[in-house]
Every structure is written in structure tokens, then in C-alpha cells.
N, C-alpha and C positions, 0 to 999 in steps of 0.2 A: 523491442521491449515486450515482456510478458509478465503474467502474474502466476503465482502458485502458492503452496503452503509448505511449512517447514518439513513435515514428515515425508513429503514427496521430493522436494528440490533443494533442500538446504545444503547439499554437498556440491552443487554446481559452482564453478569458479566465479560466475557473474551474479550469484544470489545476493540480494540486498534486503535485509530485514527492515520493515517499515512499521514495526510494532513497539510497544513500550518494553516488553520483555522478550527475551529470546531463549530457546532451549540452551541448557548448559553446554551442550556439545557443539552448538553453532559457532563456527569460526569465521563466518563471512562478514561482509560490510553491513553497517547499519545507516539508516537515514532517518533520524529522529524527527525531522521537520514534518514528516508525513504521519507520525505516530499519534494516535488519539490520546488524550489525557486519560488518566485513570477514572476521573469523574465521567468523562464521555463514554468510556467503556462500560460503565455501569448502566447506561441507558439501554433498555431492552426494546423499546418501541422503534422499529426501523425507520418510520417516517420522521420522528423527532431526532433520532440519531443522525440520519442523513442531513437534515437541516442544520443541526448543530455542528456536524463535522465540516460542512461547507463553511459555516460562519466562523468557527474557531480555528480551522486548519487551512483549508484550501483557499479561502478568500485572502489569506495573508501571504500566499506564495505566488510566484511567477511560474507558470507551467513551462515556459521555455527554459528557464534556469534549472528547474527541477529535472527536466529531461536531459539537459546538458550535464548536470551534476551526476546523474545516475548512469547515463550512457545508453545508447540504443539497444545494447545487448543485455541490459539488466533484467533480472527476474525478480520482481517485487514479491516479497514473502510476508505472510503473517500466519496466524494459527488455524484459521477456519478451513475446513474442507470445501471444495468447489460448490457443493450443493447448499451451503450455509450462507446467510447474509454476512458480508464482510466489507471492511473499509478498503481493502485493496482493489475491489471492483469499483468502488466510488472513485478512487484515484485513477484507475484505468479509464473510466468514462470521462472524467475531468480532462485527462490528457488527450483522449480521442477528440473530444468536442473543441478543445482549445488549440490543438496542434494538427488537426485533420490527419490523425494516424490511427492505426488499429493496434490495440493492446490486448491480445487474446490470453485466455487462461491456458497454461501449459498442460 
């Protein structure tokens, strides 16, 4: 499993969007369970966002089931470039810590 962003990796056959919205041209899979709510997206403070994303999203999910649902070759996508704060890296860290795996940025 890896992470990336739409403009770089959306055409990969194993791309999975984990965002609320997707580009009009994106034809890949989506996994809405990992998508932050629109209210959460509006939070600009990274510390508060991280806390709330864990409380509102990740704490309600089983990392083993998420990994199984997505598959080990999935590339988790959202909008932000790698140098920007983004929930996909929060998901990657959560999976890494709970499953003892590595989820690099592509």
C-alpha cells in the first residue's frame, strides 16, 4: 500500500480515492469511510484537524478491515501534494502503527 495524490497517480489501476470529492475525470475506486467530512475539511489548524480526524473517522474503523478492503497494492489518493498537510498521511501512519507495515508516499 502507498499514498499519492490525484494529479500524479489517479490513472493507476489500483488507485483508491479517500476524499469527499474526486476529479471529474477520476474513474477509480473510492473508499468513503476514510474521507473527512466537509466540516472537518474546513478546519485549518493541523493539530485540531489531526485530533478530530482520529476521533471522527479513524477511531470508528478497524485497521485490519480497512487494509483488507483496500488491498495491499492500493494507492490511497486525495488532493494535496506531498509537501502539504493531508489526511492520507494520517491514514498511512494509523495503518503503519496498527498493522506494523510501511505505507510510503509514491
